[in-house]
All heavy atoms as TSV, in Angstrom:
chain	resi	resn	atom	element	x	y	z
A	1	MET	N	N	0.836	-1.162	0.002
A	1	MET	CA	C	0.001	-0.005	-0.003
A	1	MET	C	C	0.886	1.230	-0.002
A	1	MET	O	O	1.986	1.203	0.530
A	1	MET	CB	C	-0.951	-0.043	1.189
A	1	MET	CG	C	-0.358	0.413	2.487
A	1	MET	SD	S	-1.560	0.297	3.786
A	1	MET	CE	C	-0.468	-0.224	5.070
A	2	LYS	N	N	0.413	2.288	-0.613
A	2	LYS	CA	C	1.168	3.528	-0.685
A	2	LYS	C	C	0.743	4.429	0.476
A	2	LYS	O	O	-0.466	4.622	0.668
A	2	LYS	CB	C	0.929	4.234	-2.018
A	2	LYS	CG	C	1.806	5.442	-2.217
A	2	LYS	CD	C	1.658	6.001	-3.604
A	2	LYS	CE	C	2.597	7.184	-3.754
A	2	LYS	NZ	N	2.554	7.718	-5.100
A	3	VAL	N	N	1.701	4.915	1.239
A	3	VAL	CA	C	1.396	5.734	2.413
A	3	VAL	C	C	2.254	6.992	2.448
A	3	VAL	O	O	3.285	7.075	1.783
A	3	VAL	CB	C	1.615	4.951	3.737
A	3	VAL	CG1	C	0.715	3.744	3.805
A	3	VAL	CG2	C	3.068	4.539	3.890
A	4	LYS	N	N	1.793	7.958	3.241
A	4	LYS	CA	C	2.580	9.159	3.519
A	4	LYS	C	C	2.843	9.135	5.016
A	4	LYS	O	O	1.928	8.910	5.818
A	4	LYS	CB	C	1.821	10.418	3.122
A	4	LYS	CG	C	2.620	11.678	3.380
A	4	LYS	CD	C	1.886	12.892	2.863
A	4	LYS	CE	C	2.766	14.117	3.054
A	4	LYS	NZ	N	2.132	15.304	2.455
A	5	PHE	N	N	4.079	9.370	5.410
A	5	PHE	CA	C	4.463	9.321	6.806
A	5	PHE	C	C	4.306	10.673	7.483
A	5	PHE	O	O	4.769	11.687	6.970
A	5	PHE	CB	C	5.911	8.827	6.945
A	5	PHE	CG	C	6.061	7.394	6.535
A	5	PHE	CD1	C	6.374	7.057	5.227
A	5	PHE	CD2	C	5.852	6.371	7.450
A	5	PHE	CE1	C	6.491	5.728	4.843
A	5	PHE	CE2	C	5.960	5.048	7.089
A	5	PHE	CZ	C	6.271	4.733	5.770
A	6	LEU	N	N	3.611	10.676	8.623
A	6	LEU	CA	C	3.421	11.891	9.397
A	6	LEU	C	C	4.381	11.925	10.605
A	6	LEU	O	O	4.494	12.942	11.273
A	6	LEU	CB	C	1.977	11.977	9.906
A	6	LEU	CG	C	0.908	11.896	8.798
A	6	LEU	CD1	C	-0.477	11.918	9.414
A	6	LEU	CD2	C	1.075	13.039	7.817
A	7	ARG	N	N	5.042	10.811	10.848
A	7	ARG	CA	C	6.064	10.680	11.886
A	7	ARG	C	C	7.213	9.847	11.340
A	7	ARG	O	O	7.060	9.180	10.326
A	7	ARG	CB	C	5.494	9.952	13.108
A	7	ARG	CG	C	4.402	10.691	13.809
A	7	ARG	CD	C	3.972	9.919	15.018
A	7	ARG	NE	N	2.994	10.693	15.766
A	7	ARG	CZ	C	2.509	10.331	16.933
A	7	ARG	NH1	N	2.898	9.203	17.477
A	7	ARG	NH2	N	1.637	11.071	17.540
A	8	ILE	N	N	8.316	9.869	12.018
A	8	ILE	CA	C	9.454	9.035	11.632
A	8	ILE	C	C	9.108	7.573	11.931
A	8	ILE	O	O	8.626	7.246	13.014
A	8	ILE	CB	C	10.743	9.442	12.379
A	8	ILE	CG1	C	11.136	10.863	11.979
A	8	ILE	CG2	C	11.868	8.450	12.098
A	8	ILE	CD1	C	12.299	11.433	12.775
A	9	TYR	N	N	9.312	6.724	10.949
A	9	TYR	CA	C	9.015	5.291	11.083
A	9	TYR	C	C	10.140	4.535	10.394
A	9	TYR	O	O	10.226	4.519	9.159
A	9	TYR	CB	C	7.666	4.968	10.454
A	9	TYR	CG	C	7.268	3.503	10.541
A	9	TYR	CD1	C	6.881	2.940	11.734
A	9	TYR	CD2	C	7.287	2.705	9.405
A	9	TYR	CE1	C	6.509	1.605	11.821
A	9	TYR	CE2	C	6.913	1.365	9.454
A	9	TYR	CZ	C	6.529	0.831	10.666
A	9	TYR	OH	O	6.163	-0.494	10.734
A	10	GLY	N	N	11.001	3.895	11.179
A	10	GLY	CA	C	12.151	3.171	10.615
A	10	GLY	C	C	13.027	4.124	9.820
A	10	GLY	O	O	13.455	5.165	10.315
A	11	GLN	N	N	13.265	3.818	8.560
A	11	GLN	CA	C	14.109	4.655	7.707
A	11	GLN	C	C	13.312	5.765	7.019
A	11	GLN	O	O	13.864	6.580	6.307
A	11	GLN	CB	C	14.806	3.792	6.650
A	11	GLN	CG	C	13.884	3.372	5.539
A	11	GLN	CD	C	13.894	1.895	5.239
A	11	GLN	OE1	O	14.304	1.104	6.084
A	11	GLN	NE2	N	13.472	1.524	4.062
A	12	HIS	N	N	12.015	5.803	7.235
A	12	HIS	CA	C	11.152	6.776	6.554
A	12	HIS	C	C	11.079	8.065	7.365
A	12	HIS	O	O	10.894	8.048	8.569
A	12	HIS	CB	C	9.757	6.196	6.343
A	12	HIS	CG	C	9.754	4.909	5.611
A	12	HIS	ND1	N	9.984	4.821	4.262
A	12	HIS	CD2	C	9.582	3.626	6.041
A	12	HIS	CE1	C	9.932	3.563	3.882
A	12	HIS	NE2	N	9.704	2.807	4.951
A	13	SER	N	N	11.191	9.199	6.686
A	13	SER	CA	C	11.144	10.482	7.363
A	13	SER	C	C	9.745	11.113	7.241
A	13	SER	O	O	8.913	10.667	6.449
A	13	SER	CB	C	12.183	11.439	6.764
A	13	SER	OG	O	11.929	11.638	5.385
A	14	ILE	N	N	9.498	12.147	8.006
A	14	ILE	CA	C	8.233	12.843	7.990
A	14	ILE	C	C	7.994	13.455	6.601
A	14	ILE	O	O	8.880	14.081	6.028
A	14	ILE	CB	C	8.204	13.952	9.067
A	14	ILE	CG1	C	8.347	13.328	10.443
A	14	ILE	CG2	C	6.934	14.785	8.968
A	14	ILE	CD1	C	8.525	14.315	11.568
A	15	GLY	N	N	6.813	13.219	6.067
A	15	GLY	CA	C	6.440	13.776	4.767
A	15	GLY	C	C	6.809	12.900	3.574
A	15	GLY	O	O	6.387	13.177	2.451
A	16	SER	N	N	7.578	11.855	3.814
A	16	SER	CA	C	7.958	10.990	2.684
A	16	SER	C	C	6.807	10.041	2.323
A	16	SER	O	O	5.961	9.719	3.149
A	16	SER	CB	C	9.210	10.170	3.023
A	16	SER	OG	O	8.962	9.257	4.066
A	17	GLU	N	N	6.777	9.638	1.071
A	17	GLU	CA	C	5.781	8.694	0.586
A	17	GLU	C	C	6.506	7.420	0.171
A	17	GLU	O	O	7.580	7.487	-0.405
A	17	GLU	CB	C	5.004	9.274	-0.588
A	17	GLU	CG	C	4.172	10.466	-0.225
A	17	GLU	CD	C	3.405	11.041	-1.419
A	17	GLU	OE1	O	3.417	10.445	-2.505
A	17	GLU	OE2	O	2.772	12.093	-1.237
A	18	ALA	N	N	5.893	6.271	0.458
A	18	ALA	CA	C	6.522	4.998	0.120
A	18	ALA	C	C	5.481	3.902	0.010
A	18	ALA	O	O	4.352	4.040	0.478
A	18	ALA	CB	C	7.553	4.629	1.193
A	19	GLU	N	N	5.883	2.805	-0.633
A	19	GLU	CA	C	5.096	1.589	-0.693
A	19	GLU	C	C	5.582	0.701	0.444
A	19	GLU	O	O	6.757	0.407	0.548
A	19	GLU	CB	C	5.322	0.860	-2.029
A	19	GLU	CG	C	4.744	1.528	-3.219
A	19	GLU	CD	C	3.265	1.225	-3.400
A	19	GLU	OE1	O	2.775	0.188	-2.896
A	19	GLU	OE2	O	2.591	2.049	-4.033
A	20	ILE	N	N	4.667	0.303	1.332
A	20	ILE	CA	C	5.043	-0.577	2.433
A	20	ILE	C	C	4.091	-1.774	2.484
A	20	ILE	O	O	2.979	-1.715	2.002
A	20	ILE	CB	C	5.036	0.148	3.800
A	20	ILE	CG1	C	3.625	0.651	4.158
A	20	ILE	CG2	C	6.047	1.262	3.826
A	20	ILE	CD1	C	3.499	1.155	5.588
A	21	GLU	N	N	4.574	-2.849	3.067
A	21	GLU	CA	C	3.771	-4.059	3.257
A	21	GLU	C	C	3.753	-4.352	4.755
A	21	GLU	O	O	4.777	-4.643	5.351
A	21	GLU	CB	C	4.398	-5.250	2.522
A	21	GLU	CG	C	4.402	-5.120	1.016
A	21	GLU	CD	C	2.995	-5.172	0.425
A	21	GLU	OE1	O	2.137	-5.882	0.994
A	21	GLU	OE2	O	2.772	-4.481	-0.571
A	22	VAL	N	N	2.590	-4.212	5.369
A	22	VAL	CA	C	2.422	-4.534	6.780
A	22	VAL	C	C	1.131	-5.339	6.938
A	22	VAL	O	O	0.250	-5.258	6.096
A	22	VAL	CB	C	2.357	-3.271	7.674
A	22	VAL	CG1	C	3.683	-2.545	7.677
A	22	VAL	CG2	C	1.266	-2.320	7.230
A	23	ASP	N	N	1.064	-6.102	8.032
A	23	ASP	CA	C	-0.171	-6.862	8.247
A	23	ASP	C	C	-1.268	-5.915	8.746
A	23	ASP	O	O	-1.033	-4.751	9.041
A	23	ASP	CB	C	0.053	-8.022	9.211
A	23	ASP	CG	C	0.488	-7.574	10.605
A	23	ASP	OD1	O	0.225	-6.435	11.001
A	23	ASP	OD2	O	1.109	-8.406	11.303
A	24	GLU	N	N	-2.486	-6.411	8.799
A	24	GLU	CA	C	-3.646	-5.583	9.122
A	24	GLU	C	C	-3.535	-4.967	10.525
A	24	GLU	O	O	-3.904	-3.821	10.721
A	24	GLU	CB	C	-4.928	-6.431	9.005
A	24	GLU	CG	C	-6.181	-5.620	8.950
A	24	GLU	CD	C	-6.287	-4.710	7.729
A	24	GLU	OE1	O	-5.772	-5.042	6.650
A	24	GLU	OE2	O	-6.891	-3.637	7.873
A	25	LYS	N	N	-3.002	-5.731	11.471
A	25	LYS	CA	C	-2.866	-5.237	12.853
A	25	LYS	C	C	-1.888	-4.074	12.904
A	25	LYS	O	O	-2.149	-3.059	13.542
A	25	LYS	CB	C	-2.410	-6.393	13.759
A	25	LYS	CG	C	-2.424	-6.047	15.213
A	25	LYS	CD	C	-2.099	-7.277	16.045
A	25	LYS	CE	C	-2.135	-6.952	17.518
A	25	LYS	NZ	N	-1.817	-8.120	18.341
A	26	GLU	N	N	-0.742	-4.210	12.251
A	26	GLU	CA	C	0.260	-3.133	12.206
A	26	GLU	C	C	-0.293	-1.911	11.476
A	26	GLU	O	O	-0.073	-0.779	11.902
A	26	GLU	CB	C	1.530	-3.638	11.518
A	26	GLU	CG	C	2.655	-2.619	11.442
A	26	GLU	CD	C	3.359	-2.362	12.755
A	26	GLU	OE1	O	3.085	-3.059	13.738
A	26	GLU	OE2	O	4.198	-1.440	12.802
A	27	LYS	N	N	-1.028	-2.137	10.404
A	27	LYS	CA	C	-1.630	-1.037	9.650
A	27	LYS	C	C	-2.565	-0.218	10.534
A	27	LYS	O	O	-2.501	1.004	10.553
A	27	LYS	CB	C	-2.385	-1.611	8.444
A	27	LYS	CG	C	-3.136	-0.577	7.638
A	27	LYS	CD	C	-3.925	-1.268	6.538
A	27	LYS	CE	C	-4.907	-0.359	5.857
A	27	LYS	NZ	N	-5.715	-1.057	4.876
A	28	GLU	N	N	-3.441	-0.908	11.266
A	28	GLU	CA	C	-4.374	-0.214	12.161
A	28	GLU	C	C	-3.636	0.553	13.229
A	28	GLU	O	O	-4.030	1.661	13.586
A	28	GLU	CB	C	-5.337	-1.222	12.808
A	28	GLU	CG	C	-6.317	-1.859	11.833
A	28	GLU	CD	C	-7.174	-0.841	11.104
A	28	GLU	OE1	O	-7.636	0.140	11.747
A	28	GLU	OE2	O	-7.386	-0.996	9.895
A	29	TYR	N	N	-2.541	-0.015	13.768
A	29	TYR	CA	C	-1.750	0.684	14.779
A	29	TYR	C	C	-1.113	1.950	14.208
A	29	TYR	O	O	-1.179	3.012	14.830
A	29	TYR	CB	C	-0.647	-0.248	15.322
A	29	TYR	CG	C	0.311	0.453	16.247
A	29	TYR	CD1	C	-0.066	0.745	17.549
A	29	TYR	CD2	C	1.576	0.839	15.809
A	29	TYR	CE1	C	0.805	1.412	18.407
A	29	TYR	CE2	C	2.440	1.507	16.653
A	29	TYR	CZ	C	2.051	1.801	17.950
A	29	TYR	OH	O	2.899	2.459	18.798
A	30	LEU	N	N	-0.535	1.855	13.018
A	30	LEU	CA	C	0.112	3.020	12.401
A	30	LEU	C	C	-0.888	4.133	12.106
A	30	LEU	O	O	-0.588	5.314	12.296
A	30	LEU	CB	C	0.847	2.597	11.128
A	30	LEU	CG	C	2.054	1.686	11.324
A	30	LEU	CD1	C	2.579	1.188	9.992
A	30	LEU	CD2	C	3.141	2.396	12.113
A	31	ILE	N	N	-2.076	3.756	11.686
A	31	ILE	CA	C	-3.110	4.752	11.413
A	31	ILE	C	C	-3.600	5.387	12.713
A	31	ILE	O	O	-3.737	6.606	12.810
A	31	ILE	CB	C	-4.289	4.110	10.635
A	31	ILE	CG1	C	-3.817	3.729	9.232
A	31	ILE	CG2	C	-5.469	5.071	10.547
A	31	ILE	CD1	C	-4.801	2.885	8.454
A	32	SER	N	N	-3.847	4.560	13.723
A	32	SER	CA	C	-4.408	5.076	14.984
A	32	SER	C	C	-3.420	5.974	15.731
A	32	SER	O	O	-3.847	6.867	16.462
A	32	SER	CB	C	-4.844	3.917	15.891
A	32	SER	OG	O	-3.724	3.200	16.361
A	33	THR	N	N	-2.117	5.764	15.550
A	33	THR	CA	C	-1.132	6.606	16.228
A	33	THR	C	C	-0.762	7.835	15.427
A	33	THR	O	O	0.047	8.641	15.860
A	33	THR	CB	C	0.158	5.808	16.524
A	33	THR	OG1	O	0.686	5.289	15.295
A	33	THR	CG2	C	-0.110	4.660	17.493
A	34	GLY	N	N	-1.332	7.968	14.233
A	34	GLY	CA	C	-1.035	9.143	13.405
A	34	GLY	C	C	0.320	9.074	12.741
A	34	GLY	O	O	0.884	10.098	12.369
A	35	THR	N	N	0.846	7.883	12.560
A	35	THR	CA	C	2.164	7.713	11.927
A	35	THR	C	C	2.062	7.776	10.411
A	35	THR	O	O	2.955	8.309	9.759
A	35	THR	CB	C	2.786	6.365	12.359
A	35	THR	OG1	O	2.858	6.341	13.787
A	35	THR	CG2	C	4.180	6.194	11.787
A	36	ILE	N	N	0.972	7.253	9.857
A	36	ILE	CA	C	0.815	7.232	8.401
A	36	ILE	C	C	-0.580	7.696	7.995
A	36	ILE	O	O	-1.520	7.678	8.786
A	36	ILE	CB	C	1.037	5.813	7.818
A	36	ILE	CG1	C	-0.030	4.838	8.329
A	36	ILE	CG2	C	2.432	5.326	8.038
A	36	ILE	CD1	C	-0.044	3.496	7.635
A	37	VAL	N	N	-0.667	8.082	6.729
A	37	VAL	CA	C	-1.932	8.326	6.049
A	37	VAL	C	C	-1.889	7.452	4.815
A	37	VAL	O	O	-0.922	7.509	4.035
A	37	VAL	CB	C	-2.100	9.811	5.641
A	37	VAL	CG1	C	-3.329	9.982	4.789
A	37	VAL	CG2	C	-2.150	10.696	6.851
A	38	VAL	N	N	-2.898	6.622	4.629
A	38	VAL	CA	C	-2.941	5.708	3.486
A	38	VAL	C	C	-3.361	6.487	2.252
A	38	VAL	O	O	-4.395	7.137	2.226
A	38	VAL	CB	C	-3.911	4.540	3.748
A	38	VAL	CG1	C	-3.997	3.637	2.529
A	38	VAL	CG2	C	-3.488	3.751	4.957
A	39	LEU	N	N	-2.518	6.443	1.215
A	39	LEU	CA	C	-2.820	7.098	-0.041
A	39	LEU	C	C	-3.492	6.157	-1.032
A	39	LEU	O	O	-4.382	6.546	-1.768
A	39	LEU	CB	C	-1.529	7.684	-0.649
A	39	LEU	CG	C	-0.780	8.694	0.217
A	39	LEU	CD1	C	0.513	9.095	-0.476
A	39	LEU	CD2	C	-1.634	9.908	0.516
A	40	ASP	N	N	-3.036	4.909	-1.059
A	40	ASP	CA	C	-3.592	3.931	-1.985
A	40	ASP	C	C	-3.441	2.555	-1.366
A	40	ASP	O	O	-2.331	2.137	-1.052
A	40	ASP	CB	C	-2.865	3.991	-3.321
A	40	ASP	CG	C	-3.484	3.071	-4.366
A	40	ASP	OD1	O	-4.686	2.779	-4.245
A	40	ASP	OD2	O	-2.776	2.683	-5.307
A	41	ASP	N	N	-4.554	1.883	-1.155
A	41	ASP	CA	C	-4.525	0.552	-0.547
A	41	ASP	C	C	-5.123	-0.432	-1.541
A	41	ASP	O	O	-6.320	-0.427	-1.785
A	41	ASP	CB	C	-5.319	0.541	0.745
A	41	ASP	CG	C	-5.134	-0.730	1.541
A	41	ASP	OD1	O	-4.393	-1.617	1.075
A	41	ASP	OD2	O	-5.723	-0.833	2.602
A	42	GLU	N	N	-4.281	-1.249	-2.127
A	42	GLU	CA	C	-4.731	-2.216	-3.126
A	42	GLU	C	C	-4.954	-3.568	-2.492
A	42	GLU	O	O	-4.567	-4.588	-3.046
A	42	GLU	CB	C	-3.693	-2.306	-4.241
A	42	GLU	CG	C	-3.566	-1.028	-5.033
A	42	GLU	CD	C	-2.552	-1.138	-6.153
A	42	GLU	OE1	O	-2.021	-2.240	-6.395
A	42	GLU	OE2	O	-2.296	-0.125	-6.783
A	43	THR	N	N	-5.592	-3.566	-1.341
A	43	THR	CA	C	-5.875	-4.816	-0.658
A	43	THR	C	C	-6.840	-5.627	-1.492
A	43	THR	O	O	-7.913	-5.156	-1.835
A	43	THR	CB	C	-6.482	-4.563	0.738
A	43	THR	OG1	O	-5.574	-3.768	1.484
A	43	THR	CG2	C	-6.725	-5.860	1.463
A	44	VAL	N	N	-6.451	-6.834	-1.802
A	44	VAL	CA	C	-7.322	-7.717	-2.581
A	44	VAL	C	C	-7.994	-8.662	-1.606
A	44	VAL	O	O	-7.343	-9.423	-0.916
A	44	VAL	CB	C	-6.509	-8.530	-3.613
A	44	VAL	CG1	C	-7.390	-9.487	-4.358
A	44	VAL	CG2	C	-5.792	-7.593	-4.554
A	45	GLU	N	N	-9.287	-8.543	-1.492
A	45	GLU	CA	C	-10.047	-9.408	-0.601
A	45	GLU	C	C	-10.354	-10.707	-1.324
A	45	GLU	O	O	-10.403	-10.762	-2.538
A	45	GLU	CB	C	-11.325	-8.729	-0.167
A	45	GLU	CG	C	-11.103	-7.458	0.620
A	45	GLU	CD	C	-12.403	-6.785	1.001
A	45	GLU	OE1	O	-13.469	-7.427	0.885
A	45	GLU	OE2	O	-12.334	-5.630	1.415
A	46	ASP	N	N	-10.554	-11.736	-0.532
A	46	ASP	CA	C	-10.943	-13.031	-1.116
A	46	ASP	C	C	-12.354	-12.899	-1.656
A	46	ASP	O	O	-13.319	-12.778	-0.903
A	46	ASP	CB	C	-10.873	-14.144	-0.079
A	46	ASP	CG	C	-9.442	-14.430	0.335
A	46	ASP	OD1	O	-8.541	-14.166	-0.477
A	46	ASP	OD2	O	-9.234	-14.929	1.454
A	47	ILE	N	N	-12.478	-12.906	-2.960
A	47	ILE	CA	C	-13.769	-12.799	-3.598
A	47	ILE	C	C	-14.162	-14.189	-4.091
A	47	ILE	O	O	-13.421	-14.810	-4.845
A	47	ILE	CB	C	-13.711	-11.817	-4.789
A	47	ILE	CG1	C	-13.286	-10.435	-4.294
A	47	ILE	CG2	C	-15.055	-11.772	-5.515
A	47	ILE	CD1	C	-13.011	-9.455	-5.396
A	48	PRO	N	N	-15.281	-14.686	-3.595
A	48	PRO	CA	C	-15.662	-16.044	-4.006
A	48	PRO	C	C	-15.982	-16.102	-5.495
A	48	PRO	O	O	-16.535	-15.174	-6.068
A	48	PRO	CB	C	-16.916	-16.331	-3.175
A	48	PRO	CG	C	-17.441	-14.990	-2.819
A	48	PRO	CD	C	-16.260	-14.074	-2.730
A	49	ILE	N	N	-15.605	-17.207	-6.106
A	49	ILE	CA	C	-15.887	-17.416	-7.525
A	49	ILE	C	C	-17.285	-18.010	-7.639
A	49	ILE	O	O	-17.592	-19.013	-7.006
A	49	ILE	CB	C	-14.844	-18.359	-8.157
A	49	ILE	CG1	C	-13.467	-17.714	-8.050
A	49	ILE	CG2	C	-15.208	-18.682	-9.582
A	49	ILE	CD1	C	-12.336	-18.617	-8.462
A	50	VAL	N	N	-18.114	-17.366	-8.399
A	50	VAL	CA	C	-19.494	-17.817	-8.568
A	50	VAL	C	C	-19.660	-18.330	-9.989
A	50	VAL	O	O	-19.294	-17.651	-10.945
A	50	VAL	CB	C	-20.492	-16.657	-8.301
A	50	VAL	CG1	C	-21.920	-17.129	-8.520
A	50	VAL	CG2	C	-20.294	-16.108	-6.913
A	51	ASP	N	N	-20.235	-19.515	-10.097
A	51	ASP	CA	C	-20.478	-20.101	-11.413
A	51	ASP	C	C	-21.613	-19.339	-12.087
A	51	ASP	O	O	-22.689	-19.180	-11.526
A	51	ASP	CB	C	-20.839	-21.580	-11.259
A	51	ASP	CG	C	-20.937	-22.290	-12.595
A	51	ASP	OD1	O	-20.546	-21.685	-13.627
A	51	ASP	OD2	O	-21.409	-23.441	-12.613
A	52	ALA	N	N	-21.359	-18.861	-13.289
A	52	ALA	CA	C	-22.375	-18.088	-14.013
A	52	ALA	C	C	-23.556	-18.952	-14.432
A	52	ALA	O	O	-24.636	-18.454	-14.695
A	52	ALA	CB	C	-21.756	-17.432	-15.251
A	53	GLU	N	N	-23.358	-20.235	-14.467
A	53	GLU	CA	C	-24.407	-21.179	-14.852
A	53	GLU	C	C	-25.084	-21.731	-13.610
A	53	GLU	O	O	-25.108	-22.933	-13.382
A	53	GLU	CB	C	-23.813	-22.310	-15.683
A	53	GLU	CG	C	-23.208	-21.879	-16.992
A	53	GLU	CD	C	-24.275	-21.506	-18.005
A	53	GLU	OE1	O	-25.376	-22.076	-17.987
A	53	GLU	OE2	O	-23.992	-20.606	-18.816
A	54	GLU	N	N	-25.631	-20.864	-12.752
A	54	GLU	CA	C	-26.303	-21.324	-11.544
A	54	GLU	C	C	-27.574	-22.074	-11.907
A	54	GLU	O	O	-28.197	-21.813	-12.932
A	54	GLU	CB	C	-26.664	-20.143	-10.645
A	54	GLU	CG	C	-25.467	-19.452	-10.057
A	54	GLU	CD	C	-25.893	-18.342	-9.116
A	54	GLU	OE1	O	-27.027	-18.379	-8.599
A	54	GLU	OE2	O	-25.070	-17.451	-8.897
A	55	GLU	N	N	-27.978	-22.988	-11.032
A	55	GLU	CA	C	-29.224	-23.728	-11.265
A	55	GLU	C	C	-30.381	-22.787	-11.109
A	55	GLU	O	O	-30.465	-22.022	-10.163
A	55	GLU	CB	C	-29.364	-24.855	-10.246
A	55	GLU	CG	C	-28.529	-26.053	-10.550
A	55	GLU	CD	C	-28.882	-27.207	-9.625
A	55	GLU	OE1	O	-30.076	-27.379	-9.290
A	55	GLU	OE2	O	-27.950	-27.893	-9.228
A	56	LYS	N	N	-31.302	-22.852	-12.038
A	56	LYS	CA	C	-32.509	-22.037	-11.952
A	56	LYS	C	C	-33.600	-22.880	-11.322
A	56	LYS	O	O	-33.702	-24.066	-11.602
A	56	LYS	CB	C	-32.933	-21.563	-13.347
A	56	LYS	CG	C	-31.910	-20.641	-13.973
A	56	LYS	CD	C	-32.393	-20.168	-15.324
A	56	LYS	CE	C	-31.336	-19.269	-15.947
A	56	LYS	NZ	N	-31.700	-18.808	-17.269
A	57	PRO	N	N	-34.380	-22.289	-10.439
A	57	PRO	CA	C	-35.463	-23.088	-9.826
A	57	PRO	C	C	-36.501	-23.482	-10.858
A	57	PRO	O	O	-36.720	-22.791	-11.842
A	57	PRO	CB	C	-36.050	-22.137	-8.787
A	57	PRO	CG	C	-35.580	-20.778	-9.140
A	57	PRO	CD	C	-34.344	-20.942	-9.967
A	58	ALA	N	N	-37.103	-24.613	-10.625
A	58	ALA	CA	C	-38.196	-25.050	-11.493
A	58	ALA	C	C	-39.392	-24.146	-11.296
A	58	ALA	O	O	-39.425	-23.327	-10.396
A	58	ALA	CB	C	-38.551	-26.519	-11.167
A	59	LYS	N	N	-40.383	-24.297	-12.126
A	59	LYS	CA	C	-41.551	-23.413	-12.062
A	59	LYS	C	C	-42.269	-23.471	-10.723
A	59	LYS	O	O	-42.883	-22.514	-10.303
A	59	LYS	CB	C	-42.518	-23.736	-13.210
A	59	LYS	CG	C	-41.966	-23.350	-14.549
A	59	LYS	CD	C	-42.963	-23.630	-15.644
A	59	LYS	CE	C	-42.358	-23.242	-16.991
A	59	LYS	NZ	N	-43.283	-23.481	-18.082
A	60	ASN	N	N	-42.197	-24.602	-10.029
A	60	ASN	CA	C	-42.886	-24.722	-8.744
A	60	ASN	C	C	-42.025	-24.162	-7.591
A	60	ASN	O	O	-42.427	-24.250	-6.438
A	60	ASN	CB	C	-43.285	-26.174	-8.473
A	60	ASN	CG	C	-42.081	-27.086	-8.352
A	60	ASN	OD1	O	-40.949	-26.654	-8.444
A	60	ASN	ND2	N	-42.361	-28.367	-8.156
A	61	GLY	N	N	-40.850	-23.615	-7.899
A	61	GLY	CA	C	-40.017	-23.003	-6.876
A	61	GLY	C	C	-38.941	-23.920	-6.308
A	61	GLY	O	O	-38.101	-23.493	-5.537
A	62	ARG	N	N	-38.974	-25.197	-6.691
A	62	ARG	CA	C	-37.967	-26.138	-6.190
A	62	ARG	C	C	-36.831	-26.244	-7.175
A	62	ARG	O	O	-37.000	-26.029	-8.369
A	62	ARG	CB	C	-38.582	-27.518	-5.978
A	62	ARG	CG	C	-39.631	-27.521	-4.929
A	62	ARG	CD	C	-40.135	-28.935	-4.748
A	62	ARG	NE	N	-41.185	-28.985	-3.747
A	62	ARG	CZ	C	-41.739	-30.091	-3.337
A	62	ARG	NH1	N	-41.367	-31.249	-3.842
A	62	ARG	NH2	N	-42.678	-30.043	-2.443
A	63	LYS	N	N	-35.653	-26.556	-6.661
A	63	LYS	CA	C	-34.494	-26.731	-7.544
A	63	LYS	C	C	-34.623	-28.062	-8.267
A	63	LYS	O	O	-35.146	-29.059	-7.720
A	63	LYS	CB	C	-33.187	-26.702	-6.756
A	63	LYS	CG	C	-32.834	-25.336	-6.250
A	63	LYS	CD	C	-31.468	-25.338	-5.642
A	63	LYS	CE	C	-31.089	-23.949	-5.182
A	63	LYS	NZ	N	-29.760	-23.903	-4.617
A	64	LYS	N	N	-34.128	-28.090	-9.478
A	64	LYS	CA	C	-34.107	-29.337	-10.242
A	64	LYS	C	C	-33.058	-30.250	-9.662
A	64	LYS	O	O	-31.977	-29.812	-9.248
A	64	LYS	CB	C	-33.782	-29.044	-11.710
A	64	LYS	CG	C	-34.822	-28.214	-12.409
A	64	LYS	CD	C	-34.396	-27.942	-13.835
A	64	LYS	CE	C	-35.375	-27.024	-14.555
A	64	LYS	NZ	N	-34.950	-26.717	-15.893
A	65	ASN	N	N	-33.320	-31.546	-9.640
A	65	ASN	CA	C	-32.350	-32.517	-9.139
A	65	ASN	C	C	-31.355	-32.832	-10.235
A	65	ASN	O	O	-31.719	-33.034	-11.384
A	65	ASN	CB	C	-33.052	-33.820	-8.717
A	65	ASN	CG	C	-33.875	-33.622	-7.471
A	65	ASN	OD1	O	-33.604	-32.732	-6.677
A	65	ASN	ND2	N	-34.896	-34.449	-7.297
A	66	ALA	N	N	-30.059	-32.847	-9.849
A	66	ALA	CA	C	-29.029	-33.227	-10.823
A	66	ALA	C	C	-29.065	-34.735	-10.972
A	66	ALA	O	O	-28.889	-35.486	-10.018
A	66	ALA	CB	C	-27.657	-32.773	-10.341
A	67	GLU	N	N	-29.358	-35.245	-12.159
A	67	GLU	CA	C	-29.476	-36.687	-12.385
A	67	GLU	C	C	-28.419	-37.143	-13.324
A	67	GLU	O	O	-28.036	-36.564	-14.241
A	67	GLU	CB	C	-30.857	-37.034	-12.887
A	67	GLU	CG	C	-31.918	-36.706	-11.860
A	67	GLU	CD	C	-33.316	-37.037	-12.374
A	67	GLU	OE1	O	-33.474	-38.090	-13.033
A	67	GLU	OE2	O	-34.212	-36.261	-12.118
């Protein structure tokens, strides 16, 4: 994620922008202490894959049995 530092953090100085990789817990800590401001977060969430060919219910509202 791309961040801007509002405090000194490791080798990063105040006002510098950088790409960093931290876990969610560390990210929340850095934000809550005012150390960073997130500029761009490309967090990819697990998106379930859905089959486009879903079963359509029969006219009576029940699903068709796979035979």
